[in-house]
C-alpha positions in Angstrom: -5.0 49.3 23.2 -1.9 47.5 22.9 -2.8 44.8 24.8 -6.1 44.3 22.9 -4.6 44.0 20.1 -2.0 41.3 21.4 -4.2 40.0 23.4 -6.3 39.8 20.3 -3.8 38.5 18.1 -2.4 35.6 20.8 -6.6 34.2 20.8 -6.7 34.2 17.5 -3.2 32.2 17.1 -4.1 29.7 19.6 -7.5 29.5 17.8 -5.7 28.4 14.6 -3.0 26.1 15.9 -7.1 24.2 17.4 -8.1 25.0 13.5 -4.8 24.3 12.2 -4.5 20.6 13.5 -8.0 19.8 13.4 -7.5 20.9 9.3 -4.1 18.5 9.1 -5.8 15.8 10.7 -8.2 15.7 8.4 -6.3 16.5 5.4 -4.5 13.3 6.6 -7.2 11.3 7.2 -9.2 12.5 3.0 -5.6 11.2 2.0 -5.3 7.7 3.3 -9.2 7.4 2.4 -7.9 8.6 -1.3 -4.7 6.1 -1.1 -8.1 3.1 -0.3 -10.0 4.0 -2.9 -7.4 4.1 -5.7 -6.0 1.0 -4.1 -10.2 -1.0 -4.3 -10.0 -3.8 -7.1 -7.0 -5.6 -8.3 -3.4 -5.3 -9.7 -1.1 -7.7 -11.6 2.2 -8.3 -11.0 5.1 -6.5 -13.7 8.5 -5.9 -11.7 9.5 -8.4 -8.8 12.7 -6.3 -6.7 13.0 -3.6 -9.7 12.8 -7.0 -12.3 10.8 -7.4 -15.7 7.9 -10.0 -15.2 7.6 -11.6 -18.9 5.5 -14.6 -18.4 4.4 -16.2 -15.4 5.6 -19.6 -15.8 8.7 -17.5 -13.9 6.6 -17.2 -10.9 4.5 -20.1 -10.8 1.0 -21.2 -12.7 -0.5 -17.8 -12.4 0.6 -14.1 -12.5 1.3 -13.3 -9.1 -1.9 -10.6 -8.1 -3.0 -7.8 -5.5 -6.4 -7.3 -5.1 -8.4 -4.5 -1.9 -11.8 -4.4 -0.8 -13.0 -1.0 1.1 -12.9 -2.6 4.4 -8.8 -3.6 4.2 -8.7 -7.1 3.3 -6.2 -7.9 0.9 -5.7 -11.2 -0.7 -5.0 -12.4 -4.8 -2.8 -15.5 -6.5 1.2 -15.5 -4.6 1.3 -18.2 -8.5 0.1 -22.0 -7.1 -1.7 -20.7 -3.7 -5.0 -18.0 -3.1 -3.4 -15.5 -0.2 -4.8 -13.4 2.1 -3.8 -9.9 4.9 -5.5 -7.7 5.9 -4.0 -3.8 4.7 -3.5 -2.0 8.5 -5.9 1.3 7.4 -4.5 3.1 10.5 -0.9 3.3 9.4 -2.4 4.3 6.1 -2.8 7.3 7.5 0.5 7.8 8.4 1.8 6.9 5.0 2.7 3.5 5.6 1.4 0.6 3.7 1.9 -2.5 6.7 -0.1 -5.4 6.1 -1.4 -8.1 8.5 0.4 -11.0 8.9 -0.5 -13.4 5.5 -2.2 -16.6 5.2 -2.5 -18.9 1.8 -3.2 -22.5 0.8 -1.2 -25.1 0.8 -1.1 -26.6 -2.6 2.3 -27.8 -4.4 3.2 -26.9 -8.0 6.8 -26.8 -9.3 10.2 -26.1 -7.7 10.7 -23.7 -9.4 6.9 -22.3 -9.4 7.0 -22.7 -5.6 10.8 -20.6 -5.3 9.1 -17.1 -7.1 5.4 -17.4 -5.3 8.3 -17.9 -1.7 9.9 -14.6 -3.6 6.6 -12.6 -3.8 5.2 -13.5 -0.7 8.6 -12.4 1.1 8.6 -8.9 -0.7 5.0 -8.7 -0.2 5.8 -8.9 3.4 8.7 -6.5 2.9 6.7 -3.5 1.4 6.7 -0.4 3.6 4.9 2.3 1.4 4.0 3.0 -1.6 4.5 5.5 -4.2 1.9 8.6 -4.6 3.6 9.3 -7.6 3.6 6.3 -9.3 -0.3 5.4 -7.7 -1.5 8.7 -9.5 -0.8 7.5 -12.7 -2.0 4.6 -11.9 1.1 2.4 -11.4 0.7 0.4 -7.8 5.1 0.7 -6.7 5.2 -0.8 -3.4 8.8 0.2 -1.8 10.9 -1.3 1.3 12.2 0.7 4.8 15.4 1.6 2.2 12.6 3.9 -0.3 13.8 0.3 -3.1 11.1 -0.7 -4.6 10.6 -4.3 -4.5 7.0 -5.1 -6.2 4.6 -3.2 -9.3 1.2 -3.2 -10.0 -0.6 -2.9 -12.9 -4.3 -2.1 -12.9 -6.2 -5.7 -13.6 -6.3 -9.2 -13.3 
């Protein structure tokens, strides 16, 4: 009888191990889907490296922006030029923010505008994670490998 109970306990544990792994995988997948859903739409930059951006002239002719599509396509304004990339949805499932190489148009602007644009694109390329607590509050905060905020966005264009 005791041997039968041990065998039953082991069988249930083994089943839970497989079931628990499937549940964990499903939870991570759902979290990534929820994150992509939460990111979808347009965002306008408000902070660069923790510094408030007070006017678009600080960065170029337009406010830098980010738009996320359902399929992971991303793009927007860098201030002077338009840019586009693809969000790695597999990395997003693992809690990472990873973009494919960024492509942009090649229009010229003032030296100050071009410098601001380059800063924005560089920071966007350095982003590695999304602050989930802030995202739940409607703020998109992108952080670098060290956990420092490199970009912050508000909803809307």
